[in-house]
N, C-alpha and C positions, 0 to 999 in steps of 0.2 A: 469488601470484598478489594483484594490486591489485584490491580493490574499490571502487569507483567512490561506493557511499553511504555508506562512511567518512568522506569530505569533506564539508561542509555544503554544498559547490556542487550535489555530485552529491545529496542531498536535494533541495532546491531544484528539481532538473531535475524529480527524480519528482513534486515535487508540481506542478510548473506542465504539466507534460506530461500528468498528471490532471484537471487543470483544463480544460485545451482539448481533454480529451473529455467535457466536460459534469459533470463533477462538482463538488463542495462538497468543499473540501478546508482542511481545521484540521491546522494540522504544529506539532508540537513536538518539539523534537531527534528522536529516532530512534522516535517514533509520531504516525499519522496519521490524523484522523478522518473518512471519504469518506462522504457523501452522494449523493441527487438532487436537495436544494434541500426534499426534502418530508419527507423519512424518513433516518436514517441507516442506512446500506450496511455499512458495515465499517469495522473499525480496523485498521490495521496499525502490527505492529512490527518495527524492523528489527534485526537485530541480523549488522552487516557483520562483524563478528569473527570469527565464527561461518560467514557466509556464508549465513545466512537469515531468511525474513521470514513472518512467524506474520501469517497472513487470517484473521481471526475476522469470521467471513462472519455477517449479519445480515438479509440477502436472499441470494433464489435465484440473482440475476444476477452473479454476481465473475470471473467471465471475464476482462472489459476491465478490472480491476481488477488480475486478477494478470498479463494480457500486456502491461500498461503498465510494472509491476514490470521485469520481463523483459527489454521493451523498452531501460531503460535500464541495467539492470545481468543477463546473459543468462547469467550463471555463478550466480548465486542459486538456494536451493532454497527453494521457497515451501510452508510447511506451511499447509493449508488446514483450518482450526477451524468447523465448524458451530455456530452459537452461537441457540437460543431464546430469544425473550425474552416473557413472557406478559405480556397486559396488565394 
């Protein structure tokens, strides 16, 4: 089965969809930094050949990020890891 995120157009589509939902997005290849304009919310690492996306959550409200990934590639398995960064 072809994973849309293997193609750079699919990855740009994901970045655009996140931005349209109001997120700040910095993309580099298969990595995304996702914020809200004030702070970093999550780091997303895509492994489309394995059909996985690792979402390292730095904030509690990351469901919209996961939902956006699924909207672009419904078959991808999202692995959520909660990360606590002490100031």
